[in-house]
N, C-alpha and C positions, 0 to 999 in steps of 0.2 A: 460167885467167886470161888476159886479153888486155889489152894496153896501147895507148892512143892518145896523141895529143899532150897532152891535158889530163885524161884519165881512165884509171882502171884498172877493167876489167870483171872482176868476181869471180863465179864460179859456185859456188853453195852447194848444200847438200843440199836434198832435196824440190823439185828443179827451180827453185830460186830464183836470181835474177841481180841483181847490184848494180852500178850504174855510179857509181863513187866518184870524186869530183874528186881530183886529185893534191894539192890543198891540204889535204885531210883525211888524208893518208898520210905516215907517216914510214917510210922504207925503209932497211933495214939488210941488206947482203949479198943473199942469196937470199930473205930474209924480208920480208914486207910487213906493217908494223904500222900500225894505224889510230890517229889522234890522238883520234878521237871514241870515246864509250862505245858498247857494243853496242846499247842501245835506240835510239840516234840513227841506227843503220844503216838502219832501216826507211824513212827518207825517200829513200834512194837505190835502193830496190827497184824494178825494172821488169819487165815481162813478158819471160820468157825467149825468146820468139819475136820480140820487136821488133828492128829493125835495130840493129846495133852503133853506138856514137857516131860512128864513122868513116864510117858509111853502108853498110858491108858487111853482107851478110846473115849470119845466124847459121850458115848452112851452110858459110861460108868457114872457120870454126873447125874444123868437122868435117873438111873437106878438108885443113886444115893438120895436124890430129892423125892422120888416116888417109889419106896420099897413095895414089895409084893403085898404087904398087909395094909398099905395106904388105901383109903376108900374115898378120899376127897376128889375135887375136880382136878383135872390135868389141863394145863394151858400149853399145848404144843401142837 
């Protein structure tokens, strides 16, 4: 998951990615709960390789998750 000023980027199974506006999200603690029903989620699906809403490349998330000093396994 990645957060921008107006959207939450959610990575799902099967290499799916959803850029969901914060207006469609009800957030409680560490959980993110959608206000919309699951079938409506499809309208926010985007290509997993497209740039993030902030303009960053998708590789920036990989670099955040696995910094250069990280020595554990990488699942990609």
